[in-house]
C-alpha positions in Angstrom: 62.2 -60.6 110.3 58.6 -61.2 110.1 56.6 -61.0 107.0 54.9 -57.9 107.1 52.0 -57.6 104.5 52.2 -54.3 103.4 48.8 -53.6 101.5 48.9 -52.6 98.1 46.6 -49.8 97.0 43.3 -51.2 95.3 43.2 -50.8 91.6 41.8 -47.5 90.1 38.9 -48.4 88.0 38.3 -46.4 85.0 35.6 -44.1 84.8 32.7 -45.4 83.1 30.8 -43.4 80.6 27.4 -43.9 80.4 25.7 -43.4 77.3 23.2 -40.8 76.7 20.5 -41.7 74.6 19.8 -38.4 71.8 16.8 -36.7 72.4 14.0 -37.6 69.9 13.5 -35.7 67.0 9.8 -33.7 67.1 9.9 -33.4 63.7 8.5 -29.7 61.8 6.4 -27.9 63.7 2.7 -27.9 62.9 3.1 -24.1 61.7 6.5 -24.9 59.4 4.4 -28.0 57.7 1.6 -25.7 56.9 4.2 -23.0 56.2 5.9 -25.6 53.7 2.5 -26.9 52.0 1.6 -23.2 51.3 5.2 -22.8 49.6 4.7 -25.6 47.7 1.1 -24.4 46.7 2.5 -20.9 45.9 5.5 -22.5 43.6 2.7 -24.6 41.8 0.2 -22.1 41.6 3.1 -19.6 40.2 4.0 -21.9 37.7 0.3 -22.6 36.8 0.1 -19.0 35.7 3.4 -18.7 34.1 2.6 -21.3 32.1 -0.7 -19.6 31.2 0.2 -16.3 30.5 2.7 -17.4 28.5 0.6 -19.8 25.9 -1.7 -16.5 26.3 0.9 -14.4 24.7 1.4 -17.2 22.0 -2.3 -16.8 20.9 -2.4 -13.1 21.1 0.7 -13.3 18.9 -0.9 -15.7 17.1 -4.3 -14.3 16.6 -2.3 -10.8 15.6 -0.4 -12.9 12.6 -3.7 -13.9 11.5 -5.4 -10.6 11.9 -1.8 -8.8 9.6 -2.3 -12.0 7.2 -6.0 -11.0 6.6 -5.3 -7.4 6.6 -2.4 -7.8 4.1 -5.1 -9.9 2.1 -8.2 -7.3 2.0 -5.4 -4.6 1.1 -3.8 -6.9 -2.0 -6.9 -7.4 -3.6 -8.2 -3.3 -2.7 -4.9 -2.9 -4.7 -5.3 -5.3 -7.6 -8.9 -3.9 -8.0 -8.4 -0.3 -8.0 -5.0 -1.3 -10.7 -7.1 -2.8 -12.7 -10.0 0.4 -12.8 -7.2 3.0 -14.0 -7.7 2.0 -18.5 -8.2 4.6 -21.1 -11.5 3.7 -21.3 -12.2 4.9 -17.7 -10.6 8.6 -17.8 -13.8 10.0 -16.9 -13.7 8.5 -14.3 -10.5 9.9 -13.1 -12.5 12.0 -10.2 -13.7 8.7 -8.5 -10.8 6.5 -8.9 -8.7 9.5 -7.1 -11.4 9.6 -4.5 -11.2 6.1 -4.0 -7.5 6.3 -3.9 -7.6 8.9 -1.2 -10.0 7.1 0.8 -7.7 3.4 0.9 -5.7 3.0 4.3 -2.0 3.8 4.1 -1.7 0.4 4.0 -3.4 -0.2 1.4 -2.6 2.5 -0.7 1.4 1.1 -0.2 -0.2 -2.3 -1.7 -1.7 0.0 -4.8 1.8 1.9 -5.2 3.7 -1.7 -5.3 1.5 -3.1 -7.5 1.0 -0.4 -10.3 2.4 2.9 -9.0 2.1 3.9 -12.8 -1.5 3.9 -12.6 -1.2 6.0 -9.2 0.9 8.9 -10.8 -1.2 8.7 -14.2 -4.6 9.3 -12.1 -2.4 11.6 -10.0 -1.2 13.5 -13.5 -5.1 13.3 -15.1 -6.8 14.6 -11.9 -4.8 17.5 -11.6 -4.1 19.0 -15.2 -7.1 19.0 -17.9 -6.4 18.0 -21.5 -7.2 21.4 -23.1 -4.5 22.9 -20.7 -1.9 20.2 -20.8 -1.1 20.4 -25.1 -0.9 23.1 -27.3 -2.2 22.1 -30.8 -1.4 23.5 -34.1 -3.1 22.5 -37.2 -3.3 22.8 -41.0 -6.4 20.9 -42.8 -7.2 21.5 -46.4 -10.2 20.3 -48.7 -10.1 18.1 -51.6 -11.1 19.6 -54.7 -14.6 17.5 -54.5 -14.9 20.2 -51.2 -16.3 16.9 -49.5 -13.0 15.7 -47.4 -10.4 17.3 -45.2 -7.1 16.6 -45.1 -5.3 17.5 -41.5 -2.0 17.5 -40.2 -1.4 18.0 -36.4 1.4 18.9 -34.6 1.0 18.1 -30.3 3.7 19.2 -27.7 2.9 20.0 -23.7 1.9 23.2 -22.7 4.8 24.0 -20.8 8.4 22.5 -19.6 6.6 21.7 -16.4 3.9 19.3 -18.3 6.6 18.1 -20.5 8.7 17.0 -17.8 5.5 15.3 -15.9 4.7 13.3 -18.9 8.3 12.9 -19.7 8.0 8.9 -17.5 5.8 7.4 -19.2 6.8 5.7 -22.3 3.5 7.1 -24.6 0.8 8.9 -24.0 -2.8 8.3 -25.7 -4.3 11.3 -27.1 -7.6 11.5 -28.4 -8.3 14.5 -30.8 -11.8 16.4 -31.5 -12.3 18.8 -34.6 -15.4 21.7 -34.6 -16.3 23.7 -37.4 -18.3 27.0 -37.0 -20.1 29.9 -39.4 -17.8 32.3 -37.6 -14.1 32.3 -36.2 -15.8 33.2 -32.1 -17.5 30.4 -31.3 -20.8 31.4 -29.1 -22.2 28.8 -27.0 -22.0 25.8 -29.4 -20.5 25.3 -32.4 -22.3 24.3 -35.7 -20.7 21.0 -36.0 -18.2 18.8 -33.9 -16.9 15.6 -34.6 -15.7 13.2 -32.3 -12.4 10.9 -32.1 -11.5 11.9 -35.6 -7.7 10.5 -34.5 -5.6 9.1 -31.9 -2.1 10.3 -31.3 0.9 9.2 -29.4 3.6 11.1 -27.7 6.2 9.7 -26.4 8.1 10.3 -23.2 5.9 13.8 -23.0 7.9 14.9 -26.6 6.5 16.4 -29.6 4.0 14.2 -32.0 2.7 14.8 -35.5 -0.7 13.3 -37.0 -2.0 12.9 -40.1 -6.1 12.3 -40.2 -9.0 12.7 -43.0 -12.2 13.3 -42.6 -15.2 13.9 -44.5 -16.3 17.6 -44.7 -20.0 19.6 -45.2 -20.0 23.2 -46.4 -22.9 24.0 -44.0 -20.6 23.2 -41.2 -18.7 26.7 -42.1 -14.9 27.7 -42.9 -13.8 27.7 -39.7 -12.4 24.9 -37.9 -10.3 23.7 -34.8 -8.5 20.7 -33.6 -8.2 19.7 -29.7 -7.5 17.1 -27.6 -10.5 16.4 -25.4 -8.4 13.4 -23.5 -5.5 11.6 -22.4 -4.1 8.8 -21.0 -0.8 7.8 -19.8 0.8 4.6 -20.0 4.0 3.4 -18.7 
């Protein structure tokens, strides 16, 4: 048997993978770049505006606080000035004090009440209640042997329970008295003689009070007399 060369199949080559190059990135388009830039600008602008708005709001709050402080100081000064004027020496200025108080702002009025509420109450009481109508006076007077000196005992009380209740909150009320003389029991026009501030009585919490005083007398003044309360001032 002859040697027969049996052809063998050629070895099958493994498939070769050809590496392909990745496409180059074209990056952001001009449109996208512009959009990004605009977005960044918008973010910066928004942040800046927000910061400015916060600063403006804070500045406004600071200014409002300063204005409020100035107004409070003004009201406090007005309150002190008003309170200092409410004294027994200024009883004849009650109308003016009452008007000045009512012309104050509500905030200033509150400042006044905080500093001297008792004086506000006093002015309101004085404004609405005249001295002669507020008190009842019962007096007894007698001349000395020489007929030159008159000695009087005077009882003073509130003219009504309502007035008494209005006077009750005040620890004391100072009452200035006047005595007038006349030749007849009925005074037509001016009395023949008047002595102002003949005495000062003190009423406690609106309760009845008694005072005695002595005053010179001349028979030419007339035999008839009357004691009156001409002014009063409530004290806290």
